[in-house]
matplotlib code that plots the C-alpha trace (Angstrom):
import matplotlib.pyplot as plt

x = [0.2, 1.9, 1.4, -0.7, -2.7, -6.0, -5.5, -9.9, -10.1, -13.0, -15.4, -18.2, -19.0, -20.8, -17.3, -18.7, -19.4, -16.2, -14.1, -16.1, -15.5, -11.4, -11.3, -13.0, -11.5, -7.9, -9.1, -10.3, -6.3, -7.2, -5.3, -8.0, -7.6, -10.8, -11.9, -15.0, -16.2, -16.1, -13.9, -10.7, -11.8, -10.9, -7.4, -6.7, -7.7, -5.2, -2.6, -2.7, -3.5, -6.3, -8.1, -11.0, -13.5, -16.5, -18.9, -21.7, -24.2, -24.9, -22.6, -22.1, -21.0, -20.3, -23.1, -22.5, -23.3, -20.9, -18.0, -18.4, -18.0, -14.9, -13.9, -14.3, -12.1, -9.5, -9.4, -12.1, -11.8, -11.1, -14.4, -16.7, -19.3, -21.8, -23.7, -27.2, -30.4, -32.7, -35.3, -32.2, -31.8, -33.0, -29.9, -28.1, -29.8, -28.1, -24.8, -24.3, -25.0, -22.5, -20.1, -19.7, -19.9, -22.2, -23.9, -25.3, -28.3, -27.7, -28.5, -25.7, -24.0, -19.8, -19.9, -21.5, -19.8, -16.6, -18.6, -19.7, -15.6, -14.4, -16.6, -16.1, -11.9, -12.2, -14.3, -11.5, -8.4, -10.9, -11.8, -8.1, -6.1, -9.7, -7.7, -4.2, -6.0, -7.4, -4.3, -2.0, -4.6, -1.3, -3.1, -5.3, -8.3, -9.9, -12.7, -14.9, -18.0, -16.6, -15.4, -13.8, -11.0, -11.7, -10.8, -14.2, -14.7, -11.4, -12.2, -15.2, -12.8, -11.0, -12.8, -14.3, -10.7, -10.7, -13.9, -14.0, -11.5, -13.3, -17.0, -19.4, -21.8, -22.5, -24.6, -24.3, -26.1, -26.3, -28.9, -30.9, -28.7, -25.4, -24.8, -25.2, -25.5, -22.5, -20.1, -22.3, -21.1, -17.4, -17.5, -18.7, -16.2, -13.2, -14.1, -13.2, -16.9, -16.3, -17.1, -20.3, -24.0, -24.8, -27.9, -29.9, -33.1, -35.5, -37.7, -39.9, -40.2, -42.0, -45.2, -45.0, -47.0, -44.7, -41.1, -41.2, -42.2, -39.3, -36.3, -37.4, -39.1, -42.0, -42.9, -46.1, -49.6, -48.3, -51.1, -53.5, -51.5, -48.8, -48.4, -44.9, -42.3, -39.5, -35.8, -35.9, -33.1, -31.1, -31.3, -29.8, -27.1, -26.0, -21.8, -21.9, -23.6, -27.0, -27.4, -31.2, -31.9, -34.1, -34.0, -35.9, -38.7, -38.6, -41.7, -41.7, -42.6, -40.6, -37.3, -37.9, -36.9, -33.9, -32.8, -32.8, -31.1, -28.3, -27.6, -27.8, -27.8, -31.1, -34.2, -38.0, -39.4, -43.4, -45.2, -42.2, -41.6, -37.5, -35.3, -32.4, -28.6, -27.1, -23.4, -24.8, -22.9, -25.5, -25.0, -27.8, -28.4, -30.1, -31.6, -33.7, -32.6, -33.1, -32.3, -35.2, -37.2, -36.7, -38.0, -40.9, -41.2, -40.9, -37.5, -36.4, -33.6, -31.6, -32.0, -30.4, -27.6, -27.2, -27.2, -24.5, -21.4, -19.3, -21.1, -20.4, -21.9, -21.9, -21.9, -23.5, -22.7, -22.4, -19.5, -17.4, -17.5, -14.1, -15.4, -17.6, -15.6, -15.0, -18.5, -19.4, -17.2, -18.0, -21.2, -21.2, -18.1, -21.3, -23.9, -21.7, -21.4, -24.7, -26.1, -23.8, -23.8, -20.3, -20.2, -17.7, -17.2, -17.9, -17.6, -16.2, -19.2, -20.8, -18.7, -18.9, -22.7, -22.5, -20.5, -22.1, -25.4, -26.7, -27.4, -30.6, -30.5, -27.1, -25.0, -27.9, -29.4, -26.3, -26.0, -29.8, -28.7, -26.0, -27.9, -30.6, -28.1, -26.4, -30.0, -30.7, -27.5, -27.1, -22.9, -19.6, -19.4, -22.0, -22.0, -24.2, -27.3, -27.2, -27.2, -30.3, -30.7, -34.3, -34.6, -36.2, -33.0, -32.3, -29.2, -31.1, -34.6, -35.2, -35.6, -39.4, -41.6, -42.6, -45.5, -47.4, -45.5, -48.8, -52.8, -54.4, -55.1, -53.2, -50.9, -48.4, -49.3, -53.3, -51.4, -50.1, -52.4, -54.8, -51.8, -51.9, -55.4, -55.6, -52.7, -55.3, -58.0, -56.0, -54.6, -58.4, -57.2, -54.2, -51.7, -49.0, -49.5, -50.6, -47.2, -45.5, -46.5, -46.1, -42.1, -42.7, -42.2, -45.1, -45.0, -43.7, -47.0, -49.3, -47.3, -48.3, -52.0, -52.1, -51.1, -54.2, -55.8, -57.2, -57.9, -56.1, -57.8, -57.2, -56.8, -59.2, -57.3, -53.5, -54.5, -56.9, -55.2, -52.7, -52.5, -51.6, -53.2, -51.4, -48.9, -50.1, -48.3, -45.9, -46.0]
y = [-0.1, 3.1, 6.5, 8.2, 5.7, 4.4, 0.6, -1.1, -4.4, -5.3, -8.2, -9.0, -12.1, -10.4, -10.3, -7.1, -5.1, -6.2, -5.4, -2.2, -1.2, -1.5, 0.5, 2.9, 3.1, 3.1, 6.1, 8.1, 7.4, 4.6, 1.3, -1.6, -5.7, -7.5, -10.6, -12.8, -14.4, -14.1, -16.6, -15.3, -11.3, -12.9, -14.4, -11.4, -9.4, -12.0, -10.8, -7.1, -4.1, -2.4, 0.8, 0.1, -2.9, -2.6, -5.8, -7.2, -8.0, -11.2, -13.6, -17.1, -19.4, -16.6, -14.0, -10.2, -10.3, -13.5, -12.1, -8.5, -10.3, -12.0, -9.0, -7.5, -10.4, -9.5, -5.5, -4.2, -0.8, -1.6, 0.8, -1.2, -0.1, -2.9, -2.4, -3.5, -4.0, -1.7, -5.3, -5.6, -2.7, -3.9, -6.7, -3.1, -1.7, -4.5, -4.0, -0.9, -2.0, -5.0, -2.8, -1.9, 2.3, 2.6, 1.1, 2.5, 1.1, -1.2, 0.6, 3.3, 5.9, 4.9, 9.0, 8.5, 5.1, 7.2, 10.3, 7.4, 5.3, 9.5, 9.8, 6.7, 6.8, 10.4, 9.8, 6.5, 9.1, 10.9, 8.3, 7.0, 10.7, 11.5, 8.0, 8.8, 12.7, 10.9, 8.7, 12.3, 15.1, 17.8, 20.7, 23.2, 24.4, 27.9, 29.1, 31.7, 31.9, 28.8, 28.2, 25.2, 25.0, 21.8, 18.2, 17.2, 20.2, 20.3, 16.4, 18.2, 20.6, 18.2, 16.1, 20.1, 20.3, 16.9, 17.2, 20.7, 19.7, 16.7, 16.7, 14.1, 14.6, 15.2, 14.2, 16.9, 14.6, 16.5, 18.5, 21.4, 24.8, 22.6, 25.3, 22.9, 25.6, 26.7, 23.5, 23.4, 26.8, 26.2, 23.1, 25.1, 28.4, 26.1, 23.4, 23.9, 25.5, 28.4, 31.5, 29.3, 29.9, 28.6, 27.5, 26.5, 25.3, 24.2, 22.1, 22.1, 25.9, 25.7, 24.0, 20.6, 21.0, 23.2, 21.7, 20.0, 23.3, 25.5, 22.9, 21.7, 25.0, 25.2, 26.5, 28.8, 27.5, 24.9, 25.5, 28.2, 30.8, 30.2, 33.2, 32.9, 30.9, 30.6, 28.5, 26.1, 25.4, 23.5, 25.9, 28.3, 26.1, 25.3, 24.9, 25.9, 24.1, 23.7, 22.9, 21.1, 21.2, 19.1, 16.3, 14.0, 15.5, 15.8, 14.0, 10.6, 11.5, 14.6, 12.2, 9.8, 13.2, 13.8, 10.3, 10.8, 14.2, 12.2, 9.5, 10.9, 15.1, 16.3, 16.7, 18.4, 21.6, 21.3, 21.3, 20.9, 17.5, 19.4, 17.9, 19.8, 19.4, 21.1, 20.3, 20.9, 19.5, 18.9, 18.8, 17.5, 17.8, 16.4, 16.1, 12.7, 9.6, 8.8, 5.0, 4.6, 7.1, 4.4, 1.6, 3.7, 3.7, 7.2, 7.9, 5.9, 3.6, 4.2, 8.1, 7.8, 5.7, 8.3, 10.9, 9.0, 9.1, 11.2, 11.7, 14.2, 14.1, 17.9, 17.4, 18.8, 21.8, 19.7, 17.5, 20.2, 22.4, 23.9, 26.1, 27.8, 31.5, 31.4, 31.4, 33.1, 36.4, 35.9, 36.3, 39.1, 41.2, 40.4, 42.2, 44.7, 45.3, 45.6, 47.0, 49.5, 48.6, 48.7, 45.5, 43.5, 40.8, 38.0, 37.5, 34.3, 33.8, 34.3, 31.9, 29.1, 29.4, 28.4, 26.0, 24.5, 24.0, 20.7, 23.3, 21.2, 24.2, 24.1, 26.7, 28.7, 28.7, 29.9, 33.1, 33.8, 34.2, 36.5, 38.8, 38.4, 38.9, 42.0, 43.6, 43.9, 44.0, 47.5, 47.5, 47.3, 42.9, 39.8, 38.4, 35.4, 37.5, 39.0, 35.0, 33.7, 29.9, 27.8, 26.5, 22.7, 21.4, 18.3, 18.8, 21.6, 19.3, 18.2, 14.1, 14.2, 11.6, 7.9, 8.4, 5.7, 5.8, 5.6, 6.0, 3.2, -0.2, 2.2, 0.5, 3.1, 2.0, 3.4, 6.1, 7.2, 7.0, 9.0, 11.9, 12.1, 12.3, 14.6, 16.8, 16.6, 17.9, 21.3, 21.7, 21.5, 18.6, 20.7, 17.8, 20.1, 22.3, 19.0, 16.3, 20.1, 19.8, 16.4, 17.3, 15.1, 15.6, 15.1, 11.7, 10.4, 11.0, 10.5, 6.7, 6.9, 8.1, 4.7, 2.6, 3.7, 3.0, 6.5, 7.6, 10.8, 12.6, 16.0, 18.5, 21.0, 23.5, 23.0, 23.7, 26.8, 30.4, 29.0, 31.4, 28.1, 25.2, 21.4, 21.1, 18.6, 15.1, 14.7, 10.9]
z = [-0.3, -1.2, 1.0, -1.7, -3.4, -0.6, -1.1, -1.8, -1.6, -4.2, -2.9, -6.2, -7.9, -11.6, -13.1, -15.6, -12.3, -10.2, -13.5, -14.5, -10.5, -10.3, -13.4, -12.4, -8.8, -10.5, -12.6, -8.9, -8.4, -6.1, -5.5, -6.4, -5.4, -6.5, -5.2, -7.1, -3.2, 0.5, 1.1, -1.2, -0.1, 3.2, 2.6, 1.1, 3.3, 6.0, 3.3, 2.9, 4.4, 3.0, 3.8, 2.7, 1.5, -0.8, -1.3, -2.6, 0.6, -1.4, -2.4, -3.4, 0.0, 2.8, 3.3, 3.4, 6.8, 8.2, 6.0, 7.7, 10.9, 9.9, 8.5, 11.3, 13.3, 10.9, 12.0, 13.5, 13.1, 8.3, 6.9, 5.1, 2.2, 1.1, -2.4, -1.7, -4.1, -3.2, -1.9, 1.0, 2.6, 6.2, 5.3, 4.8, 7.9, 10.5, 9.0, 9.7, 13.5, 13.4, 11.9, 8.0, 7.9, 5.1, 1.9, -1.7, -3.4, -6.6, -9.5, -8.5, -10.6, -10.2, -8.9, -6.3, -4.9, -5.5, -3.3, -0.5, -0.3, -0.2, 2.6, 5.0, 3.5, 5.8, 8.3, 9.0, 9.7, 12.0, 14.1, 14.2, 14.9, 17.5, 19.0, 18.8, 20.2, 23.3, 24.2, 24.6, 25.3, 25.1, 23.0, 24.2, 21.8, 21.5, 19.5, 19.5, 21.9, 22.7, 27.1, 26.8, 29.6, 31.0, 29.9, 28.8, 26.5, 25.2, 24.1, 22.9, 20.7, 18.8, 18.1, 16.5, 14.7, 13.0, 11.5, 10.5, 7.8, 6.3, 4.2, 6.8, 8.7, 11.9, 14.6, 18.2, 21.1, 24.7, 27.1, 25.8, 26.8, 26.3, 23.2, 19.9, 18.0, 18.9, 18.6, 14.8, 13.7, 15.0, 13.1, 9.9, 10.4, 11.0, 7.7, 3.8, 3.4, 5.9, 3.3, 2.0, 3.9, 7.9, 7.9, 11.1, 11.4, 14.3, 13.2, 16.7, 15.9, 13.2, 12.7, 11.5, 8.4, 7.5, 7.7, 4.7, 2.6, 5.1, 3.8, 0.5, -0.7, -3.2, -6.6, -6.7, -6.1, -4.7, -1.7, -0.7, -0.1, -1.8, -4.0, -5.7, -5.4, -2.9, -2.2, 1.0, 3.4, 1.6, -2.3, 1.1, 2.5, -1.4, -1.0, 2.9, 6.2, 6.8, 10.7, 11.8, 15.6, 17.6, 14.3, 16.0, 15.9, 12.9, 11.2, 9.7, 5.8, 5.7, 7.0, 3.8, 2.1, 4.6, 3.5, 0.0, 0.8, 2.6, 0.0, -3.6, -2.4, -5.2, -4.2, -5.7, -4.1, -3.4, -6.0, -8.7, -10.5, -11.8, -9.1, -7.6, -6.4, -3.7, -2.3, 1.6, 4.6, 7.0, 10.6, 13.3, 17.1, 18.7, 23.0, 22.3, 23.0, 18.7, 19.1, 21.7, 19.3, 16.7, 19.0, 19.5, 15.5, 15.5, 14.2, 10.7, 11.5, 7.9, 9.2, 12.2, 10.6, 7.6, 10.6, 12.8, 10.4, 13.6, 16.6, 19.5, 22.0, 24.2, 28.4, 30.6, 32.7, 35.7, 34.2, 33.7, 36.2, 35.7, 33.4, 35.5, 36.5, 32.9, 31.7, 34.4, 33.5, 29.7, 30.3, 32.6, 30.1, 27.5, 29.4, 30.7, 27.1, 25.8, 28.7, 29.8, 33.2, 35.4, 36.8, 35.9, 38.7, 40.6, 44.0, 45.4, 47.7, 44.4, 42.7, 45.0, 44.8, 41.0, 40.9, 43.9, 41.7, 40.1, 36.9, 35.2, 31.8, 31.4, 30.3, 28.9, 32.1, 33.5, 31.2, 32.3, 36.1, 35.6, 33.0, 35.4, 38.9, 36.9, 36.1, 39.9, 41.8, 43.5, 43.6, 41.4, 41.5, 41.8, 45.5, 46.6, 47.4, 43.9, 41.7, 42.8, 41.6, 41.4, 45.2, 43.2, 41.3, 41.8, 44.1, 46.6, 46.5, 50.0, 50.6, 49.7, 52.6, 51.9, 50.0, 47.6, 44.3, 42.1, 43.3, 45.3, 42.3, 39.4, 37.1, 35.8, 32.3, 33.6, 35.2, 31.9, 30.5, 32.5, 32.1, 28.1, 28.6, 31.3, 29.2, 26.1, 27.8, 29.0, 25.8, 25.0, 22.4, 20.7, 20.5, 20.2, 23.3, 25.3, 23.9, 25.3, 28.6, 29.0, 27.5, 25.0, 21.4, 18.9, 17.3, 20.7, 21.6, 19.0, 19.0, 22.2, 21.5, 19.2, 21.4, 23.9, 20.1, 20.6, 17.0, 15.0, 13.0, 11.8, 14.1, 14.3, 16.9, 15.7, 12.1, 13.0, 13.0, 10.1, 7.2, 5.4, 5.2, 5.0, 1.9, -0.5, 0.0, -1.7, -4.3]

ax = plt.figure().add_subplot(projection="3d")
ax.plot(x, y, z, "-o")
ax.set_aspect("equal")
plt.show()
């Protein structure tokens, strides 16, 4: 294997396609070896070092899944891309669970395949570099508007440093208020797309029936009220980055179109038959457990694996309290500049009070508390008396008196149903309001309602007041 030519093992039993792949990969600057079955491919993998394996899922003899497991025993970190027909997508997803890096659907364009290979090689290189970095984290990273002196946050910025140089899709995880939007912007600003647009969209801030048109745009006359054509966020983010926050709350019909954009980089506006191509890097974020959402049927499994190329989990503030003094000073200086206030420092007792707090609302809560304290303070420095915390934070709550967990004769399932019905009653049947009151997403509430056997008709109260009716469903 030469340093400048990545080496790829192609395992394909159809001779013409195998030869075509060899020639195409050679033209693209790769060194390609090939095998007609899994057994031969496994021998080559044991004899030579490959940077990536490209294999058909249906092979004579050993199955694609068995071949994948055997390859992982040779090299657990070896990227493997599966080629599969449309009818075996579920099998491809199972392969990704077992360790495959990605899959392409037959028939595919050779250019598309090369893009997938380059993406996986870049992601693999990133993972290798990051493992080495975690073993010896000596360099300190600094990013504008990101306070990260603790080891936990330095590890996050180390990932940002590596992933920014690639075009890999990134999935940011973490509780609400940890600063996922700042990390997304840092990735964009340190990437080759920094001169392009950075477009942000929060799926929970847009009514469900309008989200698809916001993302993909629409043509004049696509629905009542569409008096002119409008580009969507994907078009606006062309040659740049699209940050899709709260990805876990995207409705199923929109998830299908997102999957297509990630696979083919193309889509149609609502009301149009013209296919548009875009060059967009997607960064998604969620504070939900997407694996649990998959189990509930609220999130597509194949979309999850497309999004989860590089995952960055941002720790809650209580796990990097070393950053609180710098964060508090940063927010205090920011408030003083914006409001022309003289308060520029925190007293030691105020810092101690901040450090001892549990921080359920994370960095966003810290900023709000500093702004509130600076607004009401009488002196030129914030003291402990100026810091007003939530007395009901989990770490501060007194132990409750022993009492029954559930009302007598009530099961947990029945209690949950009663709470859902009460929330709907208080919200006059509005499912979005009821979901917010229960701390659920709209899709999670609908899943629970379906388990309860509650029909899901059009919610008149949700549609009322909207100047634009539901957009027509695409085929």
